[in-house]
N, C-alpha and C positions, 0 to 999 in steps of 0.2 A: 504494500500500500504506500503510495507516494503522496504524502501530505504536503500541501503548499500553504504557507501562512498568508491569509488575506485579511487586511484590516481597513480597507477603504469603505466598505459598506456591508450590510448584513446579507447573507445568502440563506437559501432554504435547503433543508435536507429531507428527502423522502426515503423511508425505510420499509421494506417489504419482507416480513417474516412469513415464509410459506411453510408447508407441511414438512419439507425436507431440507430447506436451505433458507438463508437470509441474505439479502443484498440491499444496497443503498445507492443513492445518487445525490450529488450536490448540484443545485441549480442556482444560476444567477439570472433571476427573472424567468424567462422561458427557456433559457439555454442550459443544457446539461454540461457542467464543466468537469465533473469527476464522477466515475462510476466504480462501484466496488461489487464484484461478483460474489464475494463472501464477506460476511461481517459478523462480529460477535459483540457482546456488551462492552468489553474493554475497548474495542475499536470505536464504538459509538462515543464513549467517554473521550477518547483521544481526539476524535473528530470535533466534538463540541468544544473542546479546549483549544483546538488549533484554528478553526474557523469561527467567525462571528456568525453563529447560526441561530436564526430565529425568523420565521417559525420552523418548527420541526413537526413532521406528521408521519406517524407510523401506522402501517396496516398489518394486522397479525391474525393468522389462523393457528398460531402455535402457542401453546400455554407456557412454553419455556421462555417466552419473551417478557415475562412479568417484570424482571429486574430492569430491563431496558425501558419498558413503559413507565415505571416509577421514576426513573431518571429523567426521561423526556418531559413528563408532566410537571416536574419541578423546575424545568429550565425553559419551557417553551409556552407560547400562547395557544398552541393547538394540542399537541400530544397525540393521543390515539384516535384514529378515525372510527366513528361509530355511526349508527343510523340517525343520530341527532345532529351530526355535523352538517352545516350548510354546504350544499354542493351545487354546481352550475347546471345540473339537469334535474328533471322531475323524476322521483323514484316512485313508480307505481306498483312495486312489489307488494303483495298482500300482507306479508309478514316481514317488514323491514328489519326488525330486531333479530331475525334468524338468518338474514342474508349475509353471506361471506363478504367482508369488506374488500377483499381482493377482487371479487367480481364487480363490485360497484366502482372501484377505482379504475379498473380496466375499461368499464363502460364510459366513464368520464373521459379517459384518454382517447378512446375511439371517437367519441362525439366531438372532441376538440379537433381531431385530424380531419373528420368528414362530417361536419355539422349539418350539411344539407342532404345527407344520405341516410337511408336505413343501413344499420350496421349489425353484422353478426360477428361477435368476438368469440374466438375459440382459444381457450387457455389450455395448452397441452402440457400439463405437469403431472403431479401425483394423481390427480383426477383430470378428466377432460371436461371442461366446463364450457357450455355454449350459452351465450347471453346476447339478447337482442335489444338494441336501442333504435327507436324509430326516428324518422326525419323531423319529428316535432320535439326532439331533444328529451324524449321520455324513455326511461329504463322500464322495460316491460317484464322481463324475467328470462328464463331459459331452462336448461337441463344440465344434469351432471351424470357422467358415466365413469367407469373405472379407467385409470390411466394404463399405459403400457406395462409398467413394472407390476402394477397391482393385478393385472390379468395373468401374468406369469406366476405370481405368488398364489393366486386363487386356484389355479390348476393344480399346483403342488399341495396346497393346504387342504383342499376338499376332495382329494383322491388319495388312494393308498399306494399307488405305484408310479404316478407321473412325477418325474424329477423336477426340481426347481432349476430352471435354466435362465441365463441372462445374456443372450447374444447381443453383440454390439448393434447400435441403431443402423449401421451401414451394412448389416448382414444381408446377403443376397438370398432372398427366399423365393422358392418356386411355388406354384399353386399346389403341387402334390409333394408332400414330404415323404421320403422313402426310409426314414428312421424316426425314432420317437423324438429325438432332439429337433430334427427339421420339421416334423409334423406339428409340434407345439409352436415353433417359431412361425411357421406358415399360418397356423390358425390365428395366432395373436396379431401378427403384423398385417396379414391380408384382411383380417376381420376389422381391425381398428381403422384401416384405410377406407374400407368400404363404408364403415359407419360414418366417418367424417364426410366422405363424399356424398352419402345419402342425406345427411342432415343439411349440407349446403344446398343440394338439389331441392329439398323441400322448402327451404327458406326462399330460394330463387323463384320457385313457382308461386309463392304467396306474396312476395314483396318486390316491388320494382326498385330500380336504382339502388341495389344492394351492394355494399362493400363488405368483404369478408376479411377479417383481420385475425392473424394467428400469433400468439405469444406463448410464453411458458418455456420450461426447460427442454421440452422435446419438439420445439417449433421446427428445427432443422430437418427432423425426420419427415414431417408432413410437407415442408416446403418443396422438397424434391420429388414428392410422390402424388400430391393432390393435383388433379387435372384442371380444376376450376381456377380462375384468376384469384389470387389471394395477395394480401398486403401483410408482410411479415414485420412485426415490431416486437422484438424480444422483451423490451422493458416497458410494455404498455401500462402495467400497474404503477410503476414509478412515475411515468408521464402523467397519469391520471391523478396521482397523489399531489404532484406539483401543481396541477391545474386547480385542485381544491384549495391548496395553500394560497395561490394567487387570487382565487375567488374570495377567500375570506380576508384578504388584505385590503379589499375595497369597502 
């Protein structure tokens, strides 16, 4: 991590604590000036002491982030994103208090990039989350399905003989696996690709002027395999968090 001392004006920090990893970005207005692909509580403390950071906004689906949340809420005007935080889009989700804030932040990021479009956000991480934001700047909702690694784990966990495998994401799979390892890889990889393509087709059939955005840790896997036009933005959650910071600054 290369920290640069900045003392001319305040900057913003957005932190995304996911199910399996945490990352952060420093923004100067709308511009991302530093990105950290991994971050821990000590690194957050070091960042806050090095930069003049305020506001700080954190999005978390990970209970282990409690220490960082307490630190941030004592140092910043914002702290942790929740369903009561003012956002620049309308949230029409029926149970906003149960909505994952990473989903909401990604929706804000997508709307910022394509405000006049209907947007389907696909967050390909531990879970695959599909979320829809219409061209009226309204978050409607979406769906959640198991991510790639979760599918491999489920096949092992819920059977007595299937092994746990973890082929690389660039593993070349055929339609027909001729051994158990390849059969599992073919089932998971081909199945998840067809799922994503099918969901995109369904949204395209229902909504005009649709932009499809893919983010999350496994975005590269889908980027090279999905036939439909897609816009890849790996750090869409961080972008959305920063837009919420900017929105609350006015």
